[in-house]
BAFI-3210 file (N, C-alpha, C; in Angstrom, 3 decimals, decimal comma, padded with zeros to 6 digits):
// residues 309
n [1|2|3|4|5|6|7|8|9|10|11|12|13|14|15|16|17|18|19|20|21|22|23|24|25|26|27|28|29|30|31|32|33|34|35|36|37|38|39|40|41|42|43|44|45|46|47|48|49|50|51|52|53|54|55|56|57|58|59|60|61|62|63|64|65|66|67|68|69|70|71|72|73|74|75|76|77|78|79|80|81|82|83|84|85|86|87|88|89|90|91|92|93|94|95|96|97|98|99|100|101|102|103|104|105|106|107|108|109|110|111|112|113|114|115|116|117|118|119|120|121|122|123|124|125|126|127|128|129|130|131|132|133|134|135|136|137|138|139|140|141|142|143|144|145|146|147|148|149|150|151|152|153|154|155|156|157|158|159|160|161|162|163|164|165|166|167|168|169|170|171|172|173|174|175|176|177|178|179|180|181|182|183|184|185|186|187|188|189|190|191|192|193|194|195|196|197|198|199|200|201|202|203|204|205|206|207|208|209|210|211|212|213|214|215|216|217|218|219|220|221|222|223|224|225|226|227|228|229|230|231|232|233|234|235|236|237|238|239|240|241|242|243|244|245|246|247|248|249|250|251|252|253|254|255|256|257|258|259|260|261|262|263|264|265|266|267|268|269|270|271|272|273|274|275|276|277|278|279|280|281|282|283|284|285|286|287|288|289|290|291|292|293|294|295|296|297|298|299|300|301|302|303|304|305|306|307|308|309]
n.u [-003,778|-005,882|-005,007|-005,241|-008,066|-008,987|-007,977|-009,242|-012,052|-011,863|-011,622|-013,918|-015,774|-016,843|-018,465|-020,414|-021,580|-022,652|-024,516|-026,257|-027,133|-028,416|-030,770|-031,932|-034,509|-035,724|-038,056|-041,055|-043,122|-045,606|-049,082|-052,480|-054,513|-053,065|-052,753|-052,840|-054,769|-053,308|-051,571|-053,182|-054,495|-052,203|-051,722|-053,897|-053,731|-051,301|-052,381|-054,220|-052,416|-050,913|-052,807|-053,578|-051,149|-050,776|-052,970|-052,200|-050,058|-051,261|-052,555|-050,430|-049,326|-051,071|-051,002|-048,301|-048,579|-050,455|-048,889|-046,949|-048,465|-049,970|-052,885|-055,651|-057,735|-060,718|-063,097|-062,091|-060,303|-057,421|-054,230|-053,742|-052,445|-050,741|-048,327|-044,905|-044,472|-047,051|-047,627|-045,725|-046,608|-049,135|-048,433|-047,332|-049,535|-051,067|-049,471|-049,526|-052,266|-052,671|-051,317|-052,837|-055,326|-054,538|-054,232|-056,728|-058,203|-057,108|-057,930|-060,706|-060,865|-060,077|-062,051|-064,008|-065,421|-062,982|-061,235|-059,255|-057,607|-056,725|-055,151|-053,239|-052,014|-050,936|-049,047|-047,333|-046,503|-044,858|-042,817|-041,745|-040,737|-038,759|-037,039|-036,282|-034,857|-032,584|-031,681|-031,124|-029,248|-027,196|-026,500|-025,609|-023,336|-021,734|-021,212|-020,083|-017,667|-016,468|-016,337|-014,912|-012,416|-011,640|-011,395|-009,327|-007,160|-006,725|-006,116|-003,914|-002,055|-001,856|-000,731|001,541|001,739|002,879|001,492|-000,583|000,180|-002,284|-003,236|-002,531|-002,119|-001,513|-001,979|-001,887|-000,530|-000,470|-003,004|-004,815|-004,788|-004,294|-006,474|-008,517|-008,749|-009,636|-011,934|-013,485|-013,799|-015,213|-017,509|-018,489|-019,277|-021,129|-023,078|-023,950|-025,081|-026,962|-028,719|-029,471|-030,914|-032,935|-034,320|-035,337|-036,882|-038,820|-040,032|-041,169|-043,177|-044,682|-045,565|-046,611|-048,920|-048,991|-049,471|-052,230|-052,874|-051,979|-053,822|-056,114|-055,459|-055,552|-058,236|-059,236|-058,243|-059,591|-062,251|-062,096|-061,399|-063,773|-065,633|-064,647|-065,002|-067,847|-068,554|-067,420|-068,910|-071,509|-071,157|-070,607|-072,811|-075,737|-077,174|-076,475|-074,180|-070,799|-070,397|-068,910|-066,397|-067,600|-065,937|-063,647|-064,411|-064,666|-062,141|-061,256|-060,245|-061,646|-061,587|-062,045|-063,227|-066,415|-066,553|-064,263|-065,351|-067,478|-066,006|-064,437|-066,453|-067,585|-065,361|-065,135|-067,537|-067,489|-065,562|-066,851|-069,198|-072,110|-071,693|-068,969|-068,054|-069,374|-068,614|-067,461|-067,073|-069,955|-069,562|-067,729|-069,383|-071,349|-069,896|-069,108|-071,524|-072,322|-070,179|-070,865|-073,224|-072,383|-070,658|-072,609|-074,144|-072,310|-071,773|-074,254|-074,583|-072,556|-073,416|-075,862|-074,832|-073,058|-074,961|-075,345|-076,214]
n.v [-134,961|-133,178|-131,502|-133,424|-134,059|-131,449|-131,152|-133,161|-132,275|-129,951|-131,106|-132,420|-130,554|-129,914|-132,090|-131,490|-129,159|-130,261|-131,958|-130,071|-128,932|-131,006|-131,358|-128,857|-126,495|-125,034|-124,246|-122,186|-121,016|-123,073|-122,875|-122,777|-123,393|-124,475|-127,206|-130,570|-133,247|-135,684|-135,175|-134,777|-137,299|-138,870|-137,762|-138,517|-141,257|-141,670|-140,762|-142,929|-145,014|-144,487|-144,597|-147,302|-148,387|-147,549|-148,639|-151,270|-151,222|-150,767|-153,001|-154,789|-154,171|-154,874|-157,716|-158,264|-157,729|-159,831|-161,991|-161,563|-162,119|-160,201|-158,723|-157,522|-154,963|-154,812|-153,249|-150,854|-150,382|-150,801|-151,954|-153,723|-151,817|-152,717|-153,881|-153,210|-153,748|-153,651|-151,027|-149,923|-150,959|-149,698|-146,987|-147,312|-147,899|-145,649|-143,662|-144,733|-144,464|-141,769|-140,827|-142,123|-140,923|-138,318|-138,807|-139,766|-137,568|-135,874|-137,375|-136,916|-134,217|-134,223|-135,375|-133,479|-130,877|-129,458|-130,031|-132,058|-130,907|-128,630|-129,948|-131,271|-129,068|-127,970|-129,885|-129,802|-127,188|-127,556|-129,193|-127,529|-125,466|-126,942|-127,472|-124,929|-124,209|-125,693|-124,489|-121,767|-122,223|-123,232|-121,111|-119,211|-120,813|-120,722|-117,935|-117,443|-118,759|-117,771|-115,051|-114,998|-116,112|-114,181|-111,756|-112,686|-113,153|-110,655|-109,315|-110,646|-109,860|-107,223|-106,821|-108,159|-110,841|-114,218|-117,053|-119,363|-122,601|-124,620|-127,098|-130,565|-132,066|-130,919|-130,668|-128,654|-125,963|-123,482|-122,918|-123,845|-121,958|-120,371|-118,718|-119,863|-122,300|-121,451|-120,145|-122,256|-123,745|-121,882|-121,644|-124,269|-124,246|-121,922|-122,628|-125,091|-124,227|-122,443|-124,163|-125,946|-124,044|-123,032|-125,373|-126,184|-123,875|-123,864|-126,310|-125,941|-124,230|-125,833|-127,855|-126,632|-124,079|-122,499|-123,891|-124,204|-121,583|-121,663|-123,391|-121,879|-119,723|-120,930|-121,751|-119,208|-118,506|-120,135|-119,358|-116,680|-117,239|-118,681|-116,600|-114,823|-116,304|-116,596|-113,762|-113,378|-114,887|-113,673|-111,498|-112,045|-113,650|-112,956|-113,759|-116,328|-119,006|-120,304|-123,701|-126,324|-128,576|-131,679|-133,848|-133,140|-133,241|-135,902|-136,816|-137,674|-137,993|-136,354|-138,186|-140,695|-144,054|-145,590|-147,547|-146,910|-144,443|-145,315|-146,699|-144,692|-143,228|-144,965|-145,270|-142,675|-141,966|-143,747|-142,912|-140,804|-141,995|-142,261|-144,266|-144,499|-142,144|-142,195|-142,262|-139,819|-136,297|-133,908|-131,727|-132,936|-134,972|-133,654|-132,229|-134,409|-135,326|-133,167|-133,313|-135,813|-135,316|-133,540|-135,180|-137,063|-135,454|-134,633|-137,075|-137,703|-135,670|-136,400|-139,007|-138,449|-136,879|-138,792|-140,804|-143,302|-145,804]
n.w [138,108|137,903|135,565|133,525|133,658|132,996|130,375|129,033|129,345|127,727|125,148|124,911|124,606|122,026|121,567|123,558|122,582|120,211|121,424|122,508|120,204|118,893|120,362|120,453|119,512|116,700|115,696|115,234|117,853|119,099|118,019|119,214|117,269|115,244|115,738|114,667|113,274|113,447|115,535|117,703|117,844|118,583|121,131|122,364|122,329|123,963|126,394|126,825|126,907|129,119|131,094|131,040|131,889|134,498|135,754|135,426|136,996|139,629|139,856|139,910|142,293|144,156|143,771|144,429|147,194|147,862|147,352|149,386|151,536|152,795|154,119|152,274|152,663|151,364|151,785|152,529|150,590|150,624|151,899|155,068|158,001|159,842|159,468|158,464|155,716|154,631|154,936|153,192|150,830|150,615|150,321|147,829|146,331|146,744|145,429|142,574|142,164|142,357|140,083|138,138|138,539|137,658|134,932|134,147|134,658|132,647|130,471|130,786|130,318|127,613|126,449|126,186|124,190|122,104|124,020|123,689|121,753|123,289|125,170|123,639|122,520|124,831|125,511|123,238|123,599|125,834|124,882|123,005|124,663|126,088|123,947|123,271|125,556|125,151|122,834|123,503|125,476|123,832|122,220|124,322|125,278|122,881|122,431|124,797|124,724|122,419|123,100|125,481|124,663|122,749|124,328|126,198|124,477|123,445|125,798|126,581|124,422|124,649|127,143|126,732|127,621|127,969|126,236|128,125|128,988|128,894|128,479|128,741|126,502|123,504|120,307|118,302|118,799|117,909|116,968|118,786|121,464|124,660|125,077|123,647|125,068|127,532|126,906|126,013|128,256|129,948|128,337|128,611|131,169|131,474|129,477|130,617|133,078|132,160|130,720|132,747|134,526|132,740|132,135|134,491|135,224|133,147|133,581|136,110|135,302|133,570|135,313|137,437|138,825|136,669|134,408|134,470|133,661|131,014|129,897|130,346|128,722|126,476|126,077|126,062|123,592|121,904|122,249|121,317|118,697|117,862|118,062|116,162|113,990|113,994|113,673|111,139|109,700|109,936|108,784|106,045|105,420|106,536|109,671|109,625|110,739|111,005|110,232|111,845|110,299|109,429|108,932|110,140|112,748|113,219|112,734|110,296|106,797|103,734|101,798|102,914|103,185|103,251|105,362|106,826|107,736|109,379|111,265|112,480|113,376|115,418|117,153|118,116|119,351|121,347|123,153|124,528|125,574|127,729|129,744|129,916|131,249|133,557|136,231|136,569|137,175|137,219|135,414|133,530|132,648|131,321|129,527|127,924|126,889|125,374|123,362|122,245|121,051|119,191|117,677|116,792|115,250|113,201|112,009|111,039|109,060|107,214|106,473|105,151|103,209|101,832|101,424|102,580|105,160]
ca.u [-005,047|-006,759|-004,727|-005,862|-009,464|-009,171|-007,744|-010,564|-013,274|-011,766|-011,863|-015,378|-016,655|-017,563|-019,637|-021,491|-022,159|-023,517|-025,691|-027,181|-027,802|-029,465|-031,982|-032,387|-035,746|-035,666|-039,511|-041,760|-043,966|-046,831|-050,329|-053,515|-055,272|-052,258|-052,718|-053,470|-055,515|-052,432|-051,074|-054,289|-054,612|-050,959|-052,001|-055,124|-053,094|-050,547|-053,238|-054,700|-051,197|-050,537|-053,954|-053,505|-049,905|-051,093|-053,974|-051,355|-049,161|-051,963|-052,836|-049,091|-048,929|-052,025|-050,446|-047,134|-049,238|-051,090|-047,663|-046,289|-049,322|-050,423|-054,287|-056,025|-059,081|-061,497|-063,981|-061,274|-059,459|-056,031|-053,746|-053,751|-051,308|-049,902|-046,848|-044,177|-044,699|-048,262|-047,538|-045,008|-047,582|-050,102|-047,703|-047,176|-050,937|-051,349|-048,710|-050,072|-053,612|-052,588|-051,024|-054,014|-056,327|-054,320|-054,623|-058,162|-058,748|-056,799|-058,876|-062,099|-060,807|-059,848|-063,373|-064,882|-065,270|-061,788|-060,334|-058,024|-056,872|-056,034|-054,055|-052,143|-051,275|-049,969|-047,763|-046,436|-045,847|-043,908|-041,994|-041,163|-039,969|-037,542|-036,078|-035,960|-033,908|-031,313|-031,277|-030,393|-027,897|-026,187|-026,064|-024,815|-022,007|-020,966|-020,845|-019,067|-016,486|-015,840|-016,020|-013,862|-011,333|-011,131|-010,944|-008,153|-006,071|-006,498|-005,437|-002,415|-001,232|-001,734|000,041|002,705|001,891|003,067|000,313|-000,493|000,103|-003,420|-003,603|-001,496|-001,774|-001,901|-001,274|-001,700|-000,226|-000,706|-004,327|-005,516|-004,183|-004,907|-007,750|-009,544|-009,065|-010,422|-013,257|-014,250|-014,151|-016,243|-018,585|-019,008|-019,874|-022,290|-024,077|-024,689|-025,881|-028,133|-029,652|-030,121|-031,886|-034,180|-035,173|-036,131|-037,859|-039,971|-040,640|-042,071|-044,229|-045,476|-046,108|-047,273|-050,217|-048,985|-050,160|-053,656|-052,889|-051,781|-055,056|-057,025|-055,105|-055,924|-059,688|-059,654|-057,899|-060,810|-063,469|-061,865|-061,441|-065,209|-066,354|-064,281|-065,654|-069,272|-068,649|-067,144|-070,146|-072,579|-070,797|-070,834|-074,277|-076,586|-078,050|-075,794|-072,868|-069,930|-070,639|-067,662|-066,277|-067,871|-064,884|-062,531|-064,791|-064,554|-060,807|-060,893|-060,305|-062,913|-061,428|-062,129|-064,180|-067,436|-066,180|-063,416|-066,192|-068,045|-065,000|-064,093|-067,678|-067,634|-064,314|-065,273|-068,735|-067,079|-064,886|-067,835|-070,375|-072,326|-071,132|-067,558|-067,829|-070,433|-068,064|-066,755|-067,866|-071,028|-068,989|-067,129|-070,482|-072,098|-068,996|-069,118|-072,760|-072,172|-069,404|-071,487|-074,216|-071,567|-070,258|-073,710|-074,593|-071,431|-071,978|-075,538|-074,228|-071,828|-074,332|-076,756|-073,963|-072,699|-075,900|-075,306|-076,886]
ca.v [-135,521|-132,022|-131,085|-134,386|-133,761|-130,150|-131,417|-134,066|-131,504|-129,181|-131,726|-132,911|-129,337|-130,022|-133,009|-130,831|-128,343|-131,187|-132,412|-129,018|-128,637|-131,981|-131,170|-127,541|-126,409|-123,884|-123,972|-121,008|-121,256|-123,722|-122,204|-123,819|-123,645|-125,331|-128,657|-131,460|-134,447|-136,724|-134,715|-135,039|-138,805|-139,334|-137,354|-139,415|-142,804|-141,454|-140,884|-144,319|-145,966|-144,164|-145,010|-148,854|-148,660|-147,210|-149,649|-152,533|-150,994|-150,935|-154,447|-155,478|-153,927|-155,777|-159,000|-158,260|-157,812|-161,075|-162,937|-161,333|-162,551|-158,891|-158,673|-156,432|-154,539|-154,433|-152,163|-149,463|-150,410|-150,612|-153,030|-153,352|-150,948|-153,152|-154,263|-152,176|-153,978|-153,079|-149,403|-149,620|-151,124|-148,611|-145,763|-147,542|-147,728|-144,238|-142,975|-145,194|-144,056|-140,357|-140,711|-142,680|-139,732|-137,175|-139,245|-139,855|-136,172|-135,346|-137,864|-136,293|-132,977|-134,413|-135,757|-132,224|-130,126|-128,738|-130,352|-132,814|-129,772|-127,938|-130,652|-131,355|-127,862|-127,674|-130,794|-129,113|-126,057|-128,036|-129,675|-126,438|-124,737|-127,652|-127,256|-123,459|-124,123|-126,122|-123,365|-120,733|-122,884|-123,396|-119,765|-118,842|-121,528|-120,390|-116,595|-117,256|-119,216|-116,737|-113,708|-115,222|-116,270|-112,906|-110,892|-113,312|-113,096|-109,240|-108,812|-111,035|-109,238|-105,898|-106,763|-108,926|-112,163|-115,456|-117,964|-120,312|-123,998|-125,000|-128,426|-131,715|-132,496|-129,929|-130,975|-127,541|-124,883|-122,053|-122,762|-124,057|-121,238|-120,335|-117,961|-120,968|-123,331|-120,945|-119,888|-123,472|-124,170|-121,266|-122,165|-125,429|-123,684|-121,062|-123,382|-126,031|-123,437|-121,911|-125,209|-126,395|-123,038|-122,931|-126,784|-126,265|-122,868|-124,263|-127,536|-125,427|-123,683|-126,925|-128,720|-125,812|-123,518|-121,694|-124,733|-123,746|-120,342|-121,994|-123,853|-120,605|-118,852|-121,800|-121,573|-117,903|-118,414|-120,835|-118,408|-115,646|-117,910|-118,895|-115,401|-114,345|-117,013|-116,114|-112,501|-113,425|-115,543|-112,859|-110,412|-112,521|-114,254|-112,493|-114,805|-117,711|-119,300|-121,177|-124,967|-127,170|-129,590|-133,058|-134,866|-132,893|-133,787|-137,366|-136,980|-138,526|-137,192|-136,348|-139,332|-141,917|-145,044|-145,736|-148,423|-145,901|-143,452|-145,997|-147,137|-143,473|-142,767|-145,800|-144,942|-141,287|-142,031|-144,682|-142,106|-139,925|-142,618|-142,018|-145,274|-144,229|-141,169|-142,297|-141,991|-138,511|-135,147|-133,483|-130,997|-133,718|-135,696|-132,554|-131,904|-135,784|-135,370|-132,157|-133,811|-136,841|-134,622|-132,990|-136,411|-137,754|-134,414|-134,716|-138,318|-137,588|-134,915|-137,294|-140,036|-137,813|-136,569|-139,930|-141,700|-144,750|-146,030]
ca.w [137,809|137,419|134,216|132,496|133,499|132,230|128,990|128,521|129,372|126,643|123,899|124,882|124,506|120,776|121,834|124,310|121,627|119,212|122,233|122,597|118,934|118,596|121,217|120,330|118,698|115,900|115,275|115,996|119,094|118,499|118,379|119,495|116,089|114,303|116,053|113,493|113,921|113,906|116,847|118,741|118,021|119,365|122,397|122,983|122,474|125,076|127,573|127,001|127,287|130,580|131,973|131,147|132,565|135,899|136,103|135,569|138,226|140,789|139,922|140,306|143,759|144,797|143,484|145,400|148,531|148,098|147,510|150,712|152,590|153,378|153,967|151,652|153,021|150,164|151,998|152,700|149,358|151,000|152,703|156,478|158,278|161,090|159,088|157,563|154,331|154,264|154,807|151,956|149,668|150,542|149,648|146,355|145,780|146,607|144,331|141,338|142,055|142,101|138,817|137,502|138,702|136,788|133,529|134,038|134,594|131,467|129,473|130,947|129,564|126,098|125,737|126,061|123,004|121,975|125,086|123,278|121,116|124,192|125,853|122,516|122,398|126,034|125,491|122,277|124,063|126,862|124,182|122,468|125,652|126,146|122,776|123,401|126,517|124,643|121,816|124,298|126,171|122,618|121,953|125,430|125,360|121,827|122,655|125,884|124,204|121,381|123,792|126,471|123,880|122,206|125,465|126,670|123,591|123,325|126,998|126,559|123,488|125,034|128,307|126,443|128,487|127,210|126,313|129,279|128,534|129,683|128,108|128,836|125,079|122,491|118,888|117,450|119,937|117,319|116,826|120,304|122,412|125,968|124,942|123,033|125,987|128,571|126,415|125,941|129,557|130,453|127,489|129,312|132,560|131,117|128,789|131,504|134,056|131,405|130,378|134,042|134,954|131,885|132,153|135,889|135,123|132,254|134,314|137,126|134,547|133,047|136,306|138,416|138,600|135,387|133,412|134,334|132,925|129,633|129,406|130,225|127,549|125,174|126,119|125,527|122,108|121,267|122,236|120,412|117,333|117,449|117,969|114,895|112,921|113,937|113,145|109,761|109,017|109,995|107,730|104,747|105,286|107,677|110,378|109,573|111,593|110,322|110,574|111,874|109,346|110,017|108,683|111,063|114,039|113,227|112,490|109,051|105,638|103,076|100,831|103,628|102,770|104,157|106,413|107,670|108,512|110,516|112,383|113,085|114,361|116,575|118,061|118,579|120,182|122,535|124,097|125,225|125,827|129,067|130,704|130,121|132,132|134,676|137,492|136,554|137,754|136,442|134,384|132,529|131,959|130,488|128,186|127,226|126,333|124,261|122,412|121,737|120,196|118,103|116,785|116,027|114,168|112,053|111,269|110,234|107,852|106,349|105,881|104,216|101,878|101,176|101,022|103,330|106,508]
c.u [-005,901|-006,328|-005,312|-007,427|-009,747|-009,006|-008,880|-011,821|-013,122|-012,008|-013,171|-016,398|-017,395|-018,699|-020,671|-022,192|-023,132|-024,687|-026,648|-027,968|-028,779|-030,695|-032,641|-033,731|-035,636|-036,942|-040,190|-042,743|-045,296|-047,988|-051,426|-054,130|-054,341|-052,139|-053,398|-054,039|-054,485|-051,737|-051,961|-054,616|-053,449|-051,166|-052,957|-054,474|-052,163|-051,313|-053,771|-053,552|-050,880|-051,585|-053,853|-052,186|-050,135|-052,131|-053,158|-050,451|-049,960|-052,326|-051,691|-048,882|-049,951|-051,551|-049,249|-047,612|-049,774|-049,917|-046,997|-047,169|-049,862|-051,992|-054,696|-057,551|-059,829|-062,548|-063,253|-060,376|-058,067|-055,615|-053,868|-052,520|-050,383|-048,598|-046,290|-044,328|-046,109|-048,248|-046,711|-045,949|-048,687|-049,523|-047,565|-048,429|-051,354|-050,768|-049,279|-051,476|-053,630|-052,231|-052,076|-055,063|-055,920|-054,574|-055,941|-058,728|-058,255|-057,587|-060,205|-062,072|-060,800|-061,185|-064,241|-064,563|-063,973|-060,926|-059,020|-057,058|-056,002|-054,877|-052,918|-051,345|-050,370|-048,937|-046,792|-045,714|-044,557|-042,609|-041,015|-040,330|-038,663|-036,530|-035,357|-034,851|-032,475|-030,781|-030,450|-029,223|-026,852|-025,613|-025,261|-023,474|-021,164|-020,409|-019,876|-017,659|-015,719|-015,496|-014,961|-012,482|-010,735|-010,529|-009,481|-006,923|-005,848|-005,714|-004,029|-001,638|-001,025|-000,573|001,309|002,922|002,115|001,770|000,582|-000,708|-001,035|-003,726|-002,300|-001,013|-002,325|-001,306|-001,155|-001,724|-000,530|-002,175|-005,151|-004,577|-004,902|-006,289|-008,901|-009,936|-009,856|-011,830|-014,102|-014,682|-015,231|-017,557|-019,341|-020,007|-021,245|-023,397|-024,839|-025,545|-027,113|-029,137|-030,347|-031,328|-033,122|-035,034|-035,968|-037,215|-038,982|-040,619|-041,722|-043,373|-045,213|-046,305|-046,921|-048,606|-050,102|-049,536|-051,693|-053,822|-052,810|-053,155|-056,099|-056,837|-055,695|-057,569|-060,025|-059,363|-059,046|-061,891|-063,243|-061,906|-062,957|-065,835|-065,906|-065,047|-067,170|-069,424|-068,394|-068,331|-071,247|-072,311|-070,947|-072,152|-074,968|-077,289|-077,437|-074,676|-072,029|-070,221|-069,316|-067,638|-066,656|-066,804|-063,782|-063,060|-064,637|-063,007|-060,536|-060,816|-061,533|-062,904|-061,598|-063,254|-065,340|-067,166|-065,114|-064,272|-066,893|-067,205|-064,621|-065,202|-067,726|-066,514|-064,549|-066,404|-068,404|-066,416|-065,795|-069,223|-070,658|-071,832|-069,622|-067,292|-068,885|-069,831|-067,163|-067,655|-069,024|-070,572|-068,389|-068,366|-071,228|-071,211|-069,057|-070,456|-072,887|-071,409|-069,982|-072,623|-073,469|-071,194|-071,509|-074,239|-073,604|-071,501|-073,125|-075,358|-073,568|-072,672|-075,235|-075,951|-073,465|-073,806|-075,855|-075,977|-076,018]
c.v [-134,284|-131,679|-132,082|-134,162|-132,402|-130,414|-132,187|-133,337|-130,664|-129,944|-132,402|-131,823|-129,433|-130,913|-132,360|-129,918|-129,078|-131,542|-131,326|-128,804|-129,695|-131,820|-129,755|-127,445|-125,025|-123,441|-122,775|-121,647|-121,861|-122,892|-123,295|-124,194|-124,499|-126,789|-129,472|-132,595|-135,521|-136,459|-135,153|-136,469|-139,274|-138,979|-138,280|-140,793|-142,620|-141,581|-142,349|-145,283|-145,691|-144,774|-146,699|-149,162|-148,508|-148,330|-150,986|-152,441|-151,201|-152,364|-155,317|-155,353|-154,865|-157,408|-159,272|-158,419|-159,218|-162,255|-162,815|-161,735|-161,395|-158,940|-157,594|-156,232|-153,969|-153,249|-150,805|-149,408|-150,105|-151,800|-152,610|-152,611|-151,590|-153,496|-153,227|-152,380|-153,468|-151,543|-149,056|-149,773|-150,101|-147,303|-145,979|-147,319|-146,308|-143,459|-143,352|-144,529|-142,644|-140,157|-141,121|-141,518|-138,657|-137,544|-139,284|-138,338|-135,670|-135,965|-137,276|-134,965|-133,194|-134,886|-134,534|-131,613|-129,389|-129,166|-130,989|-131,810|-129,100|-128,698|-130,961|-130,264|-127,535|-128,671|-130,299|-128,043|-126,461|-128,544|-128,652|-125,639|-125,472|-127,483|-125,732|-123,452|-124,670|-125,153|-122,282|-121,112|-122,774|-122,006|-119,160|-119,444|-120,912|-118,812|-116,444|-117,631|-118,305|-115,497|-113,969|-115,365|-114,882|-111,923|-111,390|-113,044|-111,553|-108,744|-109,356|-110,457|-107,860|-105,890|-107,826|-110,244|-113,232|-116,269|-118,981|-121,681|-124,713|-126,547|-129,525|-132,023|-131,550|-130,061|-129,819|-126,278|-123,539|-121,948|-122,830|-123,242|-121,094|-119,824|-119,002|-121,917|-122,721|-120,613|-121,038|-123,893|-123,450|-121,429|-123,325|-124,933|-122,879|-121,846|-124,384|-125,306|-122,982|-122,902|-125,575|-125,356|-123,162|-124,228|-126,681|-125,131|-123,220|-125,491|-127,037|-124,887|-124,730|-127,699|-127,931|-125,167|-122,621|-122,571|-124,529|-122,481|-120,633|-122,398|-122,677|-119,843|-119,538|-121,567|-120,172|-117,758|-119,058|-119,866|-117,315|-116,080|-118,113|-117,689|-114,683|-114,939|-116,787|-114,698|-112,405|-113,936|-114,596|-111,609|-110,900|-113,189|-113,812|-113,572|-116,065|-117,853|-120,483|-122,539|-125,708|-128,197|-130,862|-133,901|-134,563|-133,277|-135,255|-137,755|-137,962|-137,621|-137,364|-137,646|-140,655|-142,668|-144,964|-146,598|-147,681|-145,007|-144,029|-146,274|-145,828|-142,932|-143,645|-145,404|-143,653|-141,312|-142,878|-143,907|-141,280|-140,564|-142,390|-142,956|-145,119|-143,302|-141,104|-141,954|-140,607|-137,442|-134,632|-132,610|-131,885|-134,619|-134,816|-132,411|-133,338|-135,770|-134,335|-132,673|-134,886|-136,337|-134,037|-134,049|-136,854|-136,659|-134,596|-135,950|-138,458|-136,750|-135,782|-138,366|-139,366|-137,343|-137,773|-140,938|-143,174|-144,576|-146,591]
c.w [137,194|135,952|133,166|132,460|132,708|130,695|128,290|128,295|128,012|125,258|123,776|124,654|123,174|120,785|122,567|123,370|120,582|120,158|122,216|121,211|118,526|119,176|121,159|119,413|117,940|115,356|115,875|117,053|118,598|118,870|118,489|118,157|115,122|114,798|115,165|114,224|114,231|115,241|117,932|118,996|118,815|120,721|123,194|123,183|123,577|126,261|127,928|127,543|128,635|131,504|132,117|131,880|133,987|136,457|136,374|136,816|139,582|140,974|140,378|141,632|144,556|144,752|144,439|146,792|148,722|148,314|148,818|151,920|153,384|153,112|153,346|152,164|151,903|150,366|152,167|151,382|149,643|151,687|154,283|156,867|159,417|160,783|158,377|156,164|153,839|154,206|153,543|150,685|149,549|149,977|148,095|145,518|145,705|145,594|142,967|141,210|141,744|140,700|137,879|137,469|137,789|135,328|133,303|134,012|133,373|130,325|129,627|130,148|128,197|125,594|125,572|124,662|122,992|123,256|124,539|122,458|122,092|124,826|124,921|122,527|123,668|126,105|124,447|122,803|125,137|126,057|123,510|123,489|126,038|125,092|122,737|124,418|125,925|123,532|122,564|124,940|125,148|122,543|123,129|125,468|124,125|122,089|123,764|125,490|123,370|122,239|124,673|125,754|123,322|123,288|126,056|125,845|123,436|124,691|127,056|125,611|124,072|126,374|128,023|127,454|127,442|127,240|127,444|128,545|129,293|129,528|128,328|127,481|124,276|121,105|117,958|118,437|119,198|117,168|118,121|121,412|123,617|125,966|124,509|124,245|127,030|128,201|126,368|127,318|130,079|129,613|128,053|130,403|132,232|130,387|129,774|132,505|133,435|131,231|131,635|134,456|134,142|131,991|133,376|135,831|134,320|132,838|135,173|136,407|134,054|134,127|137,471|138,017|137,187|134,264|133,273|133,431|131,389|129,122|129,285|128,978|126,393|125,024|125,542|124,059|121,305|121,090|121,277|118,893|116,804|117,280|116,755|113,847|112,810|113,249|111,661|109,051|108,916|108,884|106,453|104,344|106,525|108,347|110,290|110,299|110,734|110,953|110,700|110,762|109,949|109,995|109,759|112,473|114,203|113,098|111,329|107,825|104,774|102,003|101,571|103,123|103,791|105,466|107,401|108,410|109,659|111,688|113,204|113,997|115,660|117,665|118,758|119,728|121,470|123,488|125,044|125,578|127,380|130,233|130,905|131,142|133,258|135,948|137,654|137,074|136,694|135,194|133,112|131,722|131,012|129,274|127,358|126,385|125,158|123,177|121,622|120,664|118,970|117,005|116,000|114,846|112,821|111,234|110,498|108,902|106,783|105,722|104,903|102,863|101,139|100,613|101,537|104,630|107,451]
res [m|v|p|y|l|w|t|t|a|f|y|l|f|p|a|f|l|v|y|l|l|a|n|a|s|w|q|p|r|p|t|l|l|a|m|t|a|d|q|m|n|a|t|w|e|a|f|e|t|n|r|d|r|f|l|q|e|i|s|a|v|k|d|r|g|e|r|d|g|i|r|y|l|h|r|e|d|r|f|e|m|r|s|r|r|g|q|e|l|n|r|e|l|e|w|a|r|s|l|l|s|d|v|q|e|q|i|g|v|a|r|a|p|e|g|l|r|l|l|t|w|a|n|a|l|g|t|w|y|r|g|r|s|f|r|l|a|l|i|v|a|l|l|t|c|v|g|v|g|i|v|w|e|v|y|s|y|v|n|k|y|e|p|v|q|a|l|v|w|n|p|a|p|v|l|i|r|s|g|v|v|f|g|a|q|l|g|w|l|s|g|s|l|t|l|s|f|l|l|r|y|y|q|r|i|a|a|g|n|s|n|d|q|y|l|q|e|a|y|s|s|v|n|d|y|e|e|a|e|e|g|s|g|a|a|s|d|s|g|t|q|a|i|p|d|p|y|e|i|l|n|v|s|r|e|a|s|i|e|e|l|k|n|a|y|r|d|a|i|k|r|c|h|p|d|t|v|a|d|r|s|k|i|i|r|d|a|a|e|a|e|a|q|q|i|n|s|a|y|e|i|i|r|n|e|r|g|f|k]
***
């Protein structure tokens, strides 16, 4: 049985390399200021989709409890705990609400100035790290395969060893020598271990406290950029500061129609309306108010420029 598994694993090694190659990322590390409007819109839509999904999950848990005849304590916002089923439903509610709270917190950050860009950059960075893991695993697997194959063949030649018949079926014994077989097998092993280690390592970075470090780095990058812009503006025109592009604030192109501008304004101002963040912390409410002022100022500039009401 083992020889057949060994042979099968060897012939599946190219498929393993293709899998690594298909998921590898060869792009440069994403930067904060390179995030586009389309990427940020996709991030915002993903947040809203997740929020709706978790709200539906909470509603579904309550419906299941009602069908099972479990009493729901509205004042305490949970099921009664006397039955095992009630305890199970409460655990499901707690889990769904924790996920919903995380998403709502992200949405609150996204409403703040530059918040959506920061979260988009953090997501792009996580995707890039995953692709980097596959890329490094591919390189390690190839180098191991080639290196072990060469060492094995040289060692066999120097010591006059006969090639080991490692495969049950070998259609080309001259080409598929024992060094190739053992190189492929160790390539499997080294590539798999490298991929597993890197995915777990970068997952801990993305999910742990280091993620806060990324956001702090991002905020620092934004502050440095704004300071550089202010310094550049002062050098070129004393006493003036660079004004953000109003079209970029509304996430529309300069060729957008008046109707598209109005729709973009309504969508943007809705996200930071005081009623939307009334139940959030004071920091988020203040950030939403600042963003609303920025959106209103940008819309006013465009209205004066285009001459519409």
